[in-house]
N, C-alpha and C positions, 0 to 999 in steps of 0.2 A: 465459444461460451455455450456450455451443455447444462440445460437446467436438470437436476437430479431429484428433484421435490415433485410428488405427485398431487399433494394438495399444498396451495400456497395462499397466500393471505395479500387481499387488495382493500386497504381502508378497513383494517380490521375484520375483515369479512372471508373465509373461506371461498377460493375458486380453483377451479381444475386446471392441471398443466396445460390443457388445451385451452382453457380461456386464457391463461396466462400468455400463451404463444401468440395467440390472435391479438392481445393488447400489444404486445411488444414489436409483433410486425406492423402494427397500425400506427403507432405511436413513436417508438424508438427514444425511450427518455434519454436525454442527456446528462441528468444530474443522478450520481449513484454513490454508494459507499459499499465496502465489502467488511463484512465483520466476520472476525473467527469464533467458530464454537469448538470447544474441547471439553470432553466427556459433558456434553448437553449443556455448557455454560457459555454464555456470550463472554468475551474479552473485550473490556474497554468499551463498552457499548455507550456510556454517556459521552466519552470523547467523540466517538464516530458520529453520535447525533449531533452533537454541537458543532463539528465540521460540515455536517450536511447543511444545516441551518445557514451556516454562513457561506457555503456554495450558492444556496438559493438567493440569498441576500445579495452576493457579489453578482448574481447573474441578473439583477434586476427583477426579481419577482417578488411582490408583495405578500409574502406568506411566510409562516412560521410553523414548524412541525412541533407536536405536542409530545414531550419526553414519555409521559404515562402511557399514551397510544404507541408510542415507538417501542417501548418495552414489552407491552401487551402482543404486539405483532410478533415480534421475535420470539417469546415464548410459545406462543400459539403456533406458530411454523414449527418450532422444535417438537412440542407436544405432537401435533397432528402427523408428523413425520417418522419420529423416533430416530432422528439422525444425531449422533452424538459428536461427530467429528467431522467437519466440514465447514465451509464459507457461506456466510448468508450475505446474497446481494440484494441491497434496498435500492431501488429506482425510484424517482421523482420526477412528475411532470404535472403541468397545469394546463387543462384543456376544459374549459367552461367551469370546472371545479378541480380541486387538487387531489391527485391520485398517487398514493404511496404503495408501492409493491414489493414484498417480502418473499422470497424464494431461494434455494440451495443451488448452488451452482456446482460443477464439478472441480475440484479443488487438488491442487499439485503442493506437496510440502517438499522441501529439499531434503535428501538422503543423508544418512548419517555420513557416508562417504563424502558429500558435497560439504558438510559442515567440517568435517575433519580435515580434507585437502584444499578447499577452495573452489570457486565456479571460474568459468571462462567468460569474458564480456567483451563487448566491441564498441567501439564509439561511432556516434552516428550524429552528424549535422542535422539537427532538427529541433523544433521548440513547440510547446504548447501555446495555443491562442491566450490562455490566461492561466498563469501556472498554479495559482491560490485557488482554482475552482476545480474540483473533481468531476471531471464532464466527459463525456464518450466522444472521443474523436476517431471516426471511423477511418479516414485516410491515414492519419498518424499510426494507429493500431496496425493497419495492413503494412506500412512500410515498416515498420519496427518488426514485424512478425517475419518478414521476408529476410530482412538483414539477418535476424537470429539464426533463423533456418539455415541461409547460405553458409554462415560460418560457425553452424553447431555449438551458438551461444546461450547461456543462460538467461543473459540480461544484455539490453542495450543501454549503454551511456549515453545520454544525449548533450549535444555540443551545440550553443548558441552561436550566432553567426559572427559576434565578436570574439569567438574561439574561447570562451569561459565554460566551464563545467556546469551543467545545472542538476539533473538527477538522472536516475534511472528511467526506463519507460513505465515501469511499475513499481518503483521503488526510489528510495532516498539514498544517496551515497556520502560517506564519511572516508576521510583521509587520515593517515596519521605520519605524525613527524615529530619524532622524539616520544615525549609523554603528553603531546596534544592533539585533538581533535580537530580537522579542519572540515567544513561543510560549507556549503553555500547559503547566501543571505536569505531569509524568510521569504523574501519579496519575489525571490527568483526561483521558488519551487512549490509544489505541493506540499502543504505543510501536514505531512505524513503522522499519523496517530502514533506509531512505533517510534519515528524520528523525534517528536516531542518527548514521548518517555525517556527515550536515550539523553536527550539534552537535560533533561530534569534531573536524572539518575546522576548524571557526570558532576553537574553544578552541586548537589547535594554530598556529593562523596569526592569532591577536590580534584574532579578529572578535567584539566582545563579545555575549553572549546573556544575555537575562534570560528566565527561566520564572516565567510568573505568571499568575494569572485575567485574561482579557481582556475587559472589557463590551463589550457590543454598539455603547454610545453612543460608545465610545473610537475607533470605525472610521474618523470622518471626520478624527482626529488623526494618522494614520499616512500615510506618503509613499508606502511602496510594500507589497506582500504577494504572496506565492507559497504552491504548494503543492508538497508532495512526496508521491512513490509509486513503488514499483515499475516501473510504466510511465511514469511522469510526470516522472522526475528531478526538476529544479528548473523548475518552471512557473509562468511571472509571471501574476499576476491583471490584468486590465484592468478589471472592474467588480464589486462586489458589491452585488447589488439595483441602485440607481440611481448608487450612489456610483462616482466613477471615480479610477483610479490610472495612473500612467504608470510601471508597474513593469518593463517591458521594456528601458526605459531607465536605470533605477536602478543606481548603480554596485556597491552593497552586492549587490544581487540578480545582476547580471553576475559579480562576482567569487565569490561563492557557488557559482554554477553551472560556473564554470570549473574550481574545486577539486573539485566533485564528479566532473565528467565525468572529470578528471584520475586520480581515485581508480578510477572504473569501468574505464578503461585499465589501469591497474596490475592490477586484478584480473585481467582477462582476458589480461594478459602472463604470469601466475603459471603 
């Protein structure tokens, strides 16, 4: 993770990049969120705020963030650095007092070709300690990064000990069978903001969604698949290990992508 902002925010006050790096080196905050900024505007900030408070609650910390302070910190960060298109990382820890940090991190967004063709993914038998909490797990991150590098993969699809698919290492995953979307139960995954938006949009537009455990051996039965995430939007999957899909040409995938991008556009026009 590379910090790209020189002026950063700690509890609504400006700190330097050097000060931030010293804090992160000493504290290594576990709870975090990543918020996308497009043309200088935060995307779905309220939803990220709510999920971060939920992560704090599930972690057993008796504290709640304030929405107005959260918004002000994000706006201050954007203003002080004049960065229009990048991801904000929000980190939280409690050490004698609550500390919330806002800073821009080096961000990668899929290319036009990756959207048009789809991405390569690999499966990996590994699970988060608590799927519903967005927390930093160093060992998991390092293992996933090594597997992805060895296989030249865009993402790793995590498989539980019982052989069920949970989610991507940094994304949620959906499968298509006929006109139906299938995804893991809420209890088994990180409740991604993009994932939640997709589910809401599908329910609103009469696209059937089924939440259930997906077995590894079922993958060959699906017609298409895609991942969702703050940086990924709706990103088609071309391959999972050696299994191939034509996801980028699938009508359901295309429709879901259109609906989501329309929702992002509405968010920017607020």
